Gaussian input, Z-matrix of N, CA and C with variables (Angstrom, degrees):
# hf/3-21g

backbone

0 1
 N
 C     1     B1
 C     2     B2     1     A1
 N     3     B3     2     A2     1     D1
 C     4     B4     3     A3     2     D2
 C     5     B5     4     A4     3     D3
 N     6     B6     5     A5     4     D4
 C     7     B7     6     A6     5     D5
 C     8     B8     7     A7     6     D6
 N     9     B9     8     A8     7     D7
 C    10    B10     9     A9     8     D8
 C    11    B11    10    A10     9     D9
 N    12    B12    11    A11    10    D10
 C    13    B13    12    A12    11    D11
 C    14    B14    13    A13    12    D12
 N    15    B15    14    A14    13    D13
 C    16    B16    15    A15    14    D14
 C    17    B17    16    A16    15    D15
 N    18    B18    17    A17    16    D16
 C    19    B19    18    A18    17    D17
 C    20    B20    19    A19    18    D18
 N    21    B21    20    A20    19    D19
 C    22    B22    21    A21    20    D20
 C    23    B23    22    A22    21    D21
 N    24    B24    23    A23    22    D22
 C    25    B25    24    A24    23    D23
 C    26    B26    25    A25    24    D24
 N    27    B27    26    A26    25    D25
 C    28    B28    27    A27    26    D26
 C    29    B29    28    A28    27    D27
 N    30    B30    29    A29    28    D28
 C    31    B31    30    A30    29    D29
 C    32    B32    31    A31    30    D30
 N    33    B33    32    A32    31    D31
 C    34    B34    33    A33    32    D32
 C    35    B35    34    A34    33    D33
 N    36    B36    35    A35    34    D34
 C    37    B37    36    A36    35    D35
 C    38    B38    37    A37    36    D36
 N    39    B39    38    A38    37    D37
 C    40    B40    39    A39    38    D38
 C    41    B41    40    A40    39    D39
 N    42    B42    41    A41    40    D40
 C    43    B43    42    A42    41    D41
 C    44    B44    43    A43    42    D42
 N    45    B45    44    A44    43    D43
 C    46    B46    45    A45    44    D44
 C    47    B47    46    A46    45    D45
 N    48    B48    47    A47    46    D46
 C    49    B49    48    A48    47    D47
 C    50    B50    49    A49    48    D48
 N    51    B51    50    A50    49    D49
 C    52    B52    51    A51    50    D50
 C    53    B53    52    A52    51    D51
 N    54    B54    53    A53    52    D52
 C    55    B55    54    A54    53    D53
 C    56    B56    55    A55    54    D54
 N    57    B57    56    A56    55    D55
 C    58    B58    57    A57    56    D56
 C    59    B59    58    A58    57    D57
 N    60    B60    59    A59    58    D58
 C    61    B61    60    A60    59    D59
 C    62    B62    61    A61    60    D60
 N    63    B63    62    A62    61    D61
 C    64    B64    63    A63    62    D62
 C    65    B65    64    A64    63    D63
 N    66    B66    65    A65    64    D64
 C    67    B67    66    A66    65    D65
 C    68    B68    67    A67    66    D66
 N    69    B69    68    A68    67    D67
 C    70    B70    69    A69    68    D68
 C    71    B71    70    A70    69    D69
 N    72    B72    71    A71    70    D70
 C    73    B73    72    A72    71    D71
 C    74    B74    73    A73    72    D72
 N    75    B75    74    A74    73    D73
 C    76    B76    75    A75    74    D74
 C    77    B77    76    A76    75    D75
 N    78    B78    77    A77    76    D76
 C    79    B79    78    A78    77    D77
 C    80    B80    79    A79    78    D78
 N    81    B81    80    A80    79    D79
 C    82    B82    81    A81    80    D80
 C    83    B83    82    A82    81    D81
 N    84    B84    83    A83    82    D82
 C    85    B85    84    A84    83    D83
 C    86    B86    85    A85    84    D84
 N    87    B87    86    A86    85    D85
 C    88    B88    87    A87    86    D86
 C    89    B89    88    A88    87    D87
 N    90    B90    89    A89    88    D88
 C    91    B91    90    A90    89    D89
 C    92    B92    91    A91    90    D90
 N    93    B93    92    A92    91    D91
 C    94    B94    93    A93    92    D92
 C    95    B95    94    A94    93    D93
 N    96    B96    95    A95    94    D94
 C    97    B97    96    A96    95    D95
 C    98    B98    97    A97    96    D96
 N    99    B99    98    A98    97    D97
 C   100   B100    99    A99    98    D98
 C   101   B101   100   A100    99    D99
 N   102   B102   101   A101   100   D100
 C   103   B103   102   A102   101   D101
 C   104   B104   103   A103   102   D102
 N   105   B105   104   A104   103   D103
 C   106   B106   105   A105   104   D104
 C   107   B107   106   A106   105   D105
 N   108   B108   107   A107   106   D106
 C   109   B109   108   A108   107   D107
 C   110   B110   109   A109   108   D108
 N   111   B111   110   A110   109   D109
 C   112   B112   111   A111   110   D110
 C   113   B113   112   A112   111   D111
 N   114   B114   113   A113   112   D112
 C   115   B115   114   A114   113   D113
 C   116   B116   115   A115   114   D114
 N   117   B117   116   A116   115   D115
 C   118   B118   117   A117   116   D116
 C   119   B119   118   A118   117   D117
 N   120   B120   119   A119   118   D118
 C   121   B121   120   A120   119   D119
 C   122   B122   121   A121   120   D120
 N   123   B123   122   A122   121   D121
 C   124   B124   123   A123   122   D122
 C   125   B125   124   A124   123   D123
 N   126   B126   125   A125   124   D124
 C   127   B127   126   A126   125   D125
 C   128   B128   127   A127   126   D126
 N   129   B129   128   A128   127   D127
 C   130   B130   129   A129   128   D128
 C   131   B131   130   A130   129   D129
 N   132   B132   131   A131   130   D130
 C   133   B133   132   A132   131   D131
 C   134   B134   133   A133   132   D132
 N   135   B135   134   A134   133   D133
 C   136   B136   135   A135   134   D134
 C   137   B137   136   A136   135   D135
 N   138   B138   137   A137   136   D136
 C   139   B139   138   A138   137   D137
 C   140   B140   139   A139   138   D138
 N   141   B141   140   A140   139   D139
 C   142   B142   141   A141   140   D140
 C   143   B143   142   A142   141   D141
 N   144   B144   143   A143   142   D142
 C   145   B145   144   A144   143   D143
 C   146   B146   145   A145   144   D144
 N   147   B147   146   A146   145   D145
 C   148   B148   147   A147   146   D146
 C   149   B149   148   A148   147   D147
 N   150   B150   149   A149   148   D148
 C   151   B151   150   A150   149   D149
 C   152   B152   151   A151   150   D150
 N   153   B153   152   A152   151   D151
 C   154   B154   153   A153   152   D152
 C   155   B155   154   A154   153   D153
 N   156   B156   155   A155   154   D154
 C   157   B157   156   A156   155   D155
 C   158   B158   157   A157   156   D156
 N   159   B159   158   A158   157   D157
 C   160   B160   159   A159   158   D158
 C   161   B161   160   A160   159   D159
 N   162   B162   161   A161   160   D160
 C   163   B163   162   A162   161   D161
 C   164   B164   163   A163   162   D162
 N   165   B165   164   A164   163   D163
 C   166   B166   165   A165   164   D164
 C   167   B167   166   A166   165   D165
 N   168   B168   167   A167   166   D166
 C   169   B169   168   A168   167   D167
 C   170   B170   169   A169   168   D168
 N   171   B171   170   A170   169   D169
 C   172   B172   171   A171   170   D170
 C   173   B173   172   A172   171   D171
 N   174   B174   173   A173   172   D172
 C   175   B175   174   A174   173   D173
 C   176   B176   175   A175   174   D174
 N   177   B177   176   A176   175   D175
 C   178   B178   177   A177   176   D176
 C   179   B179   178   A178   177   D177
 N   180   B180   179   A179   178   D178
 C   181   B181   180   A180   179   D179
 C   182   B182   181   A181   180   D180
 N   183   B183   182   A182   181   D181
 C   184   B184   183   A183   182   D182
 C   185   B185   184   A184   183   D183
 N   186   B186   185   A185   184   D184
 C   187   B187   186   A186   185   D185
 C   188   B188   187   A187   186   D186
 N   189   B189   188   A188   187   D187
 C   190   B190   189   A189   188   D188
 C   191   B191   190   A190   189   D189
 N   192   B192   191   A191   190   D190
 C   193   B193   192   A192   191   D191
 C   194   B194   193   A193   192   D192
 N   195   B195   194   A194   193   D193
 C   196   B196   195   A195   194   D194
 C   197   B197   196   A196   195   D195
 N   198   B198   197   A197   196   D196
 C   199   B199   198   A198   197   D197
 C   200   B200   199   A199   198   D198
 N   201   B201   200   A200   199   D199
 C   202   B202   201   A201   200   D200
 C   203   B203   202   A202   201   D201
 N   204   B204   203   A203   202   D202
 C   205   B205   204   A204   203   D203
 C   206   B206   205   A205   204   D204
 N   207   B207   206   A206   205   D205
 C   208   B208   207   A207   206   D206
 C   209   B209   208   A208   207   D207
 N   210   B210   209   A209   208   D208
 C   211   B211   210   A210   209   D209
 C   212   B212   211   A211   210   D210
 N   213   B213   212   A212   211   D211
 C   214   B214   213   A213   212   D212
 C   215   B215   214   A214   213   D213
 N   216   B216   215   A215   214   D214
 C   217   B217   216   A216   215   D215
 C   218   B218   217   A217   216   D216
 N   219   B219   218   A218   217   D217
 C   220   B220   219   A219   218   D218
 C   221   B221   220   A220   219   D219
 N   222   B222   221   A221   220   D220
 C   223   B223   222   A222   221   D221
 C   224   B224   223   A223   222   D222
 N   225   B225   224   A224   223   D223
 C   226   B226   225   A225   224   D224
 C   227   B227   226   A226   225   D225
 N   228   B228   227   A227   226   D226
 C   229   B229   228   A228   227   D227
 C   230   B230   229   A229   228   D228
 N   231   B231   230   A230   229   D229
 C   232   B232   231   A231   230   D230
 C   233   B233   232   A232   231   D231
 N   234   B234   233   A233   232   D232
 C   235   B235   234   A234   233   D233
 C   236   B236   235   A235   234   D234
 N   237   B237   236   A236   235   D235
 C   238   B238   237   A237   236   D236
 C   239   B239   238   A238   237   D237
 N   240   B240   239   A239   238   D238
 C   241   B241   240   A240   239   D239
 C   242   B242   241   A241   240   D240
 N   243   B243   242   A242   241   D241
 C   244   B244   243   A243   242   D242
 C   245   B245   244   A244   243   D243
 N   246   B246   245   A245   244   D244
 C   247   B247   246   A246   245   D245
 C   248   B248   247   A247   246   D246
 N   249   B249   248   A248   247   D247
 C   250   B250   249   A249   248   D248
 C   251   B251   250   A250   249   D249
 N   252   B252   251   A251   250   D250
 C   253   B253   252   A252   251   D251
 C   254   B254   253   A253   252   D252
 N   255   B255   254   A254   253   D253
 C   256   B256   255   A255   254   D254
 C   257   B257   256   A256   255   D255
 N   258   B258   257   A257   256   D256
 C   259   B259   258   A258   257   D257
 C   260   B260   259   A259   258   D258
 N   261   B261   260   A260   259   D259
 C   262   B262   261   A261   260   D260
 C   263   B263   262   A262   261   D261
 N   264   B264   263   A263   262   D262
 C   265   B265   264   A264   263   D263
 C   266   B266   265   A265   264   D264
 N   267   B267   266   A266   265   D265
 C   268   B268   267   A267   266   D266
 C   269   B269   268   A268   267   D267
 N   270   B270   269   A269   268   D268
 C   271   B271   270   A270   269   D269
 C   272   B272   271   A271   270   D270
 N   273   B273   272   A272   271   D271
 C   274   B274   273   A273   272   D272
 C   275   B275   274   A274   273   D273
 N   276   B276   275   A275   274   D274
 C   277   B277   276   A276   275   D275
 C   278   B278   277   A277   276   D276
 N   279   B279   278   A278   277   D277
 C   280   B280   279   A279   278   D278
 C   281   B281   280   A280   279   D279

   B1=1.4270
   B2=1.5460
   B3=1.3372
   B4=1.4740
   B5=1.4608
   B6=1.2823
   B7=1.4906
   B8=1.5738
   B9=1.3197
   B10=1.5128
   B11=1.5263
   B12=1.3175
   B13=1.4782
   B14=1.5073
   B15=1.2545
   B16=1.5258
   B17=1.5140
   B18=1.3166
   B19=1.4520
   B20=1.5624
   B21=1.3416
   B22=1.4656
   B23=1.5574
   B24=1.3107
   B25=1.4434
   B26=1.4926
   B27=1.3333
   B28=1.4424
   B29=1.4600
   B30=1.3340
   B31=1.5052
   B32=1.5213
   B33=1.3526
   B34=1.4535
   B35=1.5231
   B36=1.3451
   B37=1.4769
   B38=1.5355
   B39=1.3385
   B40=1.4466
   B41=1.5196
   B42=1.2645
   B43=1.4672
   B44=1.5291
   B45=1.3036
   B46=1.4093
   B47=1.4765
   B48=1.3393
   B49=1.4668
   B50=1.4432
   B51=1.3003
   B52=1.4419
   B53=1.5765
   B54=1.3389
   B55=1.5170
   B56=1.5409
   B57=1.3408
   B58=1.4475
   B59=1.5333
   B60=1.2790
   B61=1.4818
   B62=1.5612
   B63=1.3024
   B64=1.4826
   B65=1.5362
   B66=1.3390
   B67=1.4640
   B68=1.5045
   B69=1.2973
   B70=1.3997
   B71=1.4925
   B72=1.2868
   B73=1.5120
   B74=1.5251
   B75=1.3501
   B76=1.5244
   B77=1.5484
   B78=1.3384
   B79=1.4654
   B80=1.5680
   B81=1.3372
   B82=1.4701
   B83=1.5273
   B84=1.3288
   B85=1.3700
   B86=1.5397
   B87=1.3372
   B88=1.4359
   B89=1.5408
   B90=1.3212
   B91=1.4247
   B92=1.5228
   B93=1.3664
   B94=1.4440
   B95=1.4850
   B96=1.2932
   B97=1.4958
   B98=1.5540
   B99=1.3197
   B100=1.4946
   B101=1.5146
   B102=1.2734
   B103=1.4084
   B104=1.5441
   B105=1.2977
   B106=1.4436
   B107=1.5715
   B108=1.3120
   B109=1.4309
   B110=1.5125
   B111=1.3291
   B112=1.4102
   B113=1.5250
   B114=1.3053
   B115=1.4508
   B116=1.5347
   B117=1.2862
   B118=1.3945
   B119=1.5295
   B120=1.2767
   B121=1.4644
   B122=1.5258
   B123=1.3230
   B124=1.4777
   B125=1.4877
   B126=1.3507
   B127=1.4485
   B128=1.5442
   B129=1.2771
   B130=1.4410
   B131=1.5658
   B132=1.2818
   B133=1.4944
   B134=1.4510
   B135=1.3521
   B136=1.4406
   B137=1.4695
   B138=1.3581
   B139=1.3819
   B140=1.5677
   B141=1.3039
   B142=1.5577
   B143=1.5650
   B144=1.3202
   B145=1.4238
   B146=1.5092
   B147=1.3907
   B148=1.3983
   B149=1.5101
   B150=1.3307
   B151=1.4988
   B152=1.4976
   B153=1.3447
   B154=1.4611
   B155=1.5432
   B156=1.2808
   B157=1.5646
   B158=1.5518
   B159=1.3204
   B160=1.4624
   B161=1.4799
   B162=1.3196
   B163=1.4740
   B164=1.5209
   B165=1.2585
   B166=1.4581
   B167=1.5501
   B168=1.3203
   B169=1.5192
   B170=1.5120
   B171=1.2892
   B172=1.4545
   B173=1.5323
   B174=1.4489
   B175=1.3451
   B176=1.4891
   B177=1.3131
   B178=1.4501
   B179=1.5658
   B180=1.3079
   B181=1.4581
   B182=1.5402
   B183=1.3807
   B184=1.3658
   B185=1.6343
   B186=1.3680
   B187=1.4817
   B188=1.5654
   B189=1.3483
   B190=1.4395
   B191=1.5706
   B192=1.3314
   B193=1.5154
   B194=1.5298
   B195=1.3485
   B196=1.4640
   B197=1.5356
   B198=1.3524
   B199=1.4391
   B200=1.5425
   B201=1.2742
   B202=1.4178
   B203=1.5447
   B204=1.2876
   B205=1.4204
   B206=1.5724
   B207=1.2812
   B208=1.3997
   B209=1.4807
   B210=1.3556
   B211=1.4920
   B212=1.5172
   B213=1.3125
   B214=1.3971
   B215=1.5200
   B216=1.3059
   B217=1.4456
   B218=1.5589
   B219=1.3520
   B220=1.4136
   B221=1.4789
   B222=1.3046
   B223=1.4382
   B224=1.4927
   B225=1.2830
   B226=1.4821
   B227=1.4921
   B228=1.3874
   B229=1.4508
   B230=1.4576
   B231=1.2928
   B232=1.5019
   B233=1.5443
   B234=1.3039
   B235=1.4495
   B236=1.5513
   B237=1.3750
   B238=1.4545
   B239=1.5388
   B240=1.3215
   B241=1.4207
   B242=1.5339
   B243=1.3649
   B244=1.4950
   B245=1.4968
   B246=1.2919
   B247=1.4524
   B248=1.4868
   B249=1.3199
   B250=1.4597
   B251=1.5181
   B252=1.3162
   B253=1.4485
   B254=1.6207
   B255=1.3080
   B256=1.4986
   B257=1.4914
   B258=1.4058
   B259=1.4318
   B260=1.5670
   B261=1.3050
   B262=1.4475
   B263=1.4555
   B264=1.3328
   B265=1.4140
   B266=1.5472
   B267=1.2541
   B268=1.4625
   B269=1.4885
   B270=1.3223
   B271=1.3946
   B272=1.5065
   B273=1.3396
   B274=1.4306
   B275=1.5625
   B276=1.3152
   B277=1.4603
   B278=1.4789
   B279=1.3297
   B280=1.4023
   B281=1.5382
   A1=110.00
   A2=117.63
   A3=116.56
   A4=114.30
   A5=119.95
   A6=125.37
   A7=105.36
   A8=113.22
   A9=121.75
   A10=110.29
   A11=115.29
   A12=119.54
   A13=113.19
   A14=118.20
   A15=125.40
   A16=108.52
   A17=117.22
   A18=125.95
   A19=108.68
   A20=117.03
   A21=116.73
   A22=109.80
   A23=117.83
   A24=121.78
   A25=107.65
   A26=117.40
   A27=121.30
   A28=115.55
   A29=117.56
   A30=124.64
   A31=106.04
   A32=113.36
   A33=118.96
   A34=109.82
   A35=114.71
   A36=120.19
   A37=103.64
   A38=114.34
   A39=119.72
   A40=110.05
   A41=119.57
   A42=126.40
   A43=109.38
   A44=114.75
   A45=122.38
   A46=115.83
   A47=121.41
   A48=124.92
   A49=114.32
   A50=119.52
   A51=127.18
   A52=115.36
   A53=113.78
   A54=119.11
   A55=111.71
   A56=113.97
   A57=121.67
   A58=109.10
   A59=115.68
   A60=122.39
   A61=106.46
   A62=115.51
   A63=119.53
   A64=109.92
   A65=117.77
   A66=122.81
   A67=110.63
   A68=119.54
   A69=120.66
   A70=111.24
   A71=120.51
   A72=124.22
   A73=110.92
   A74=116.32
   A75=113.89
   A76=107.59
   A77=116.20
   A78=122.76
   A79=105.57
   A80=114.91
   A81=120.81
   A82=109.51
   A83=116.99
   A84=124.09
   A85=110.61
   A86=116.73
   A87=119.68
   A88=111.02
   A89=114.53
   A90=121.25
   A91=109.84
   A92=117.51
   A93=122.20
   A94=114.07
   A95=117.07
   A96=121.44
   A97=111.94
   A98=117.24
   A99=118.79
   A100=109.34
   A101=118.93
   A102=123.60
   A103=109.19
   A104=118.17
   A105=118.29
   A106=110.45
   A107=115.76
   A108=122.71
   A109=105.06
   A110=123.24
   A111=126.89
   A112=110.34
   A113=116.10
   A114=118.16
   A115=111.59
   A116=117.82
   A117=122.70
   A118=114.73
   A119=116.17
   A120=120.47
   A121=108.39
   A122=116.70
   A123=121.61
   A124=108.82
   A125=114.69
   A126=119.82
   A127=109.51
   A128=115.33
   A129=120.86
   A130=105.92
   A131=110.26
   A132=120.49
   A133=111.84
   A134=120.08
   A135=122.83
   A136=110.95
   A137=118.36
   A138=119.98
   A139=108.95
   A140=111.25
   A141=117.23
   A142=109.12
   A143=116.43
   A144=119.40
   A145=112.69
   A146=116.34
   A147=122.85
   A148=110.35
   A149=116.92
   A150=121.46
   A151=112.59
   A152=114.19
   A153=119.78
   A154=109.53
   A155=115.31
   A156=116.69
   A157=104.63
   A158=110.94
   A159=122.56
   A160=107.42
   A161=117.54
   A162=123.10
   A163=109.69
   A164=118.15
   A165=122.07
   A166=106.63
   A167=115.32
   A168=114.11
   A169=114.24
   A170=115.82
   A171=125.50
   A172=105.32
   A173=112.74
   A174=120.07
   A175=113.65
   A176=118.69
   A177=121.45
   A178=111.80
   A179=114.01
   A180=122.58
   A181=111.75
   A182=117.02
   A183=122.04
   A184=115.78
   A185=112.52
   A186=119.13
   A187=104.40
   A188=113.76
   A189=121.06
   A190=110.92
   A191=114.46
   A192=117.82
   A193=107.57
   A194=112.62
   A195=121.12
   A196=108.41
   A197=114.40
   A198=121.05
   A199=112.15
   A200=119.37
   A201=123.39
   A202=111.40
   A203=121.64
   A204=125.06
   A205=113.35
   A206=118.82
   A207=124.38
   A208=113.90
   A209=116.99
   A210=122.25
   A211=110.89
   A212=117.36
   A213=126.92
   A214=111.30
   A215=114.51
   A216=117.57
   A217=111.52
   A218=115.49
   A219=120.32
   A220=114.22
   A221=119.98
   A222=122.54
   A223=113.24
   A224=122.14
   A225=122.66
   A226=109.15
   A227=116.18
   A228=117.13
   A229=119.91
   A230=117.03
   A231=124.77
   A232=111.88
   A233=118.25
   A234=121.46
   A235=108.83
   A236=111.92
   A237=120.77
   A238=101.64
   A239=113.73
   A240=119.34
   A241=112.26
   A242=114.59
   A243=121.26
   A244=106.95
   A245=116.51
   A246=127.03
   A247=107.09
   A248=118.82
   A249=121.54
   A250=111.50
   A251=119.59
   A252=126.08
   A253=108.06
   A254=112.73
   A255=116.75
   A256=111.86
   A257=119.14
   A258=120.69
   A259=112.97
   A260=121.04
   A261=125.74
   A262=113.93
   A263=116.58
   A264=123.54
   A265=108.05
   A266=119.09
   A267=123.89
   A268=112.96
   A269=119.08
   A270=129.19
   A271=108.45
   A272=119.06
   A273=122.67
   A274=111.85
   A275=117.71
   A276=119.94
   A277=113.50
   A278=121.46
   A279=120.90
   A280=111.98
   D1=120.62
   D2=178.53
   D3=-70.75
   D4=154.09
   D5=-178.88
   D6=-72.55
   D7=138.48
   D8=170.79
   D9=-96.36
   D10=9.12
   D11=-178.58
   D12=-101.45
   D13=153.50
   D14=174.28
   D15=-134.95
   D16=148.70
   D17=177.95
   D18=-82.37
   D19=122.32
   D20=175.69
   D21=-85.97
   D22=-42.76
   D23=-175.58
   D24=-153.98
   D25=156.89
   D26=-176.70
   D27=77.57
   D28=-164.51
   D29=-177.20
   D30=-121.72
   D31=124.32
   D32=172.08
   D33=-149.60
   D34=148.16
   D35=-179.06
   D36=-99.95
   D37=127.85
   D38=177.53
   D39=-99.61
   D40=123.29
   D41=-175.56
   D42=-108.50
   D43=-177.42
   D44=177.44
   D45=-63.28
   D46=151.93
   D47=178.53
   D48=54.61
   D49=33.33
   D50=173.34
   D51=76.46
   D52=17.15
   D53=172.02
   D54=-63.65
   D55=136.74
   D56=179.17
   D57=-129.38
   D58=131.29
   D59=174.57
   D60=-118.17
   D61=106.37
   D62=175.41
   D63=-65.05
   D64=132.83
   D65=179.56
   D66=-123.07
   D67=5.52
   D68=173.60
   D69=-137.30
   D70=176.59
   D71=-170.86
   D72=-53.15
   D73=-50.38
   D74=-173.89
   D75=-152.18
   D76=65.74
   D77=-178.91
   D78=-67.58
   D79=152.14
   D80=173.18
   D81=-120.46
   D82=133.33
   D83=178.66
   D84=-124.91
   D85=143.19
   D86=-179.40
   D87=-139.11
   D88=163.62
   D89=174.22
   D90=-68.35
   D91=122.96
   D92=-179.13
   D93=-79.34
   D94=138.32
   D95=174.17
   D96=67.98
   D97=26.37
   D98=177.17
   D99=-87.84
   D100=135.85
   D101=177.61
   D102=-77.34
   D103=149.82
   D104=-175.73
   D105=-69.21
   D106=141.94
   D107=-179.95
   D108=-83.71
   D109=130.10
   D110=-172.92
   D111=-115.64
   D112=-33.73
   D113=178.94
   D114=-158.35
   D115=176.07
   D116=-175.76
   D117=84.91
   D118=-173.80
   D119=179.71
   D120=-110.69
   D121=131.70
   D122=-179.06
   D123=-133.18
   D124=151.94
   D125=174.02
   D126=-150.65
   D127=166.39
   D128=172.96
   D129=-144.92
   D130=165.45
   D131=-178.65
   D132=-118.12
   D133=135.58
   D134=176.72
   D135=-129.40
   D136=136.42
   D137=172.73
   D138=-110.39
   D139=121.54
   D140=-173.88
   D141=-93.04
   D142=131.67
   D143=-178.54
   D144=-102.84
   D145=16.98
   D146=-178.96
   D147=-143.31
   D148=159.55
   D149=170.30
   D150=-102.44
   D151=12.38
   D152=-175.49
   D153=-81.33
   D154=-175.20
   D155=-175.98
   D156=-80.19
   D157=123.95
   D158=177.75
   D159=-142.86
   D160=124.37
   D161=175.86
   D162=-103.92
   D163=129.93
   D164=-178.77
   D165=-125.17
   D166=140.78
   D167=-179.90
   D168=179.91
   D169=-151.53
   D170=-177.15
   D171=-121.97
   D172=150.59
   D173=175.13
   D174=-142.10
   D175=144.72
   D176=176.83
   D177=-86.21
   D178=176.01
   D179=-176.04
   D180=-62.79
   D181=-25.36
   D182=-179.31
   D183=-94.26
   D184=15.73
   D185=-173.70
   D186=-69.39
   D187=136.52
   D188=-179.01
   D189=-124.15
   D190=91.15
   D191=179.56
   D192=-83.10
   D193=150.69
   D194=178.34
   D195=-145.19
   D196=100.37
   D197=-178.38
   D198=-60.61
   D199=-40.87
   D200=-178.27
   D201=-66.50
   D202=-36.75
   D203=175.89
   D204=-83.57
   D205=-4.01
   D206=-178.44
   D207=74.02
   D208=29.77
   D209=-178.84
   D210=-105.31
   D211=120.68
   D212=175.04
   D213=-130.54
   D214=-157.96
   D215=-177.32
   D216=-59.33
   D217=133.17
   D218=-175.08
   D219=93.08
   D220=-8.83
   D221=-177.84
   D222=-98.52
   D223=-0.01
   D224=172.21
   D225=-133.10
   D226=171.02
   D227=-179.82
   D228=-69.33
   D229=-3.58
   D230=-177.39
   D231=-105.47
   D232=16.75
   D233=-176.08
   D234=-151.23
   D235=155.71
   D236=-179.21
   D237=-136.71
   D238=131.15
   D239=-177.45
   D240=-137.98
   D241=157.45
   D242=171.39
   D243=-121.35
   D244=137.39
   D245=178.39
   D246=-112.59
   D247=104.85
   D248=-176.39
   D249=-73.50
   D250=-29.77
   D251=-178.43
   D252=-63.97
   D253=-48.56
   D254=-178.46
   D255=-95.72
   D256=-2.63
   D257=177.06
   D258=65.11
   D259=36.80
   D260=-177.40
   D261=-128.93
   D262=148.45
   D263=170.49
   D264=-99.57
   D265=145.76
   D266=-177.35
   D267=-132.23
   D268=146.98
   D269=161.69
   D270=-154.73
   D271=139.63
   D272=-177.74
   D273=56.89
   D274=27.40
   D275=177.37
   D276=84.51
   D277=-3.09
   D278=-172.97
   D279=-130.75

C-alpha cells in the first residue's frame, strides 16, 4: 500500500500503511492531495509508536512549519495541535 503522506518540512521516513519515522528535530508530515475541509465534522485516528514529543492536529492552507525553529502543527496561527507527551493543546504556539 503506497503512503498517502508527504513531508512538509524536516526529515522523515515514510513507511507502509502511513508509518512515519521522524529523523529531524521537528519534521512535519501531512496527508498528500487532500482537499480542504470546509464544513461538517471530521476526524482521524493516529497510533503513536513512541512516548516522545509528538504533536498531532489540523492545519490550514497557510500553515508554515519550520523544522529548524522547532515549529510544527499548533505552533502558528493556521494550525491546531495536541501534544500527548505534555498533555497540552496548542494554536499559535500557546
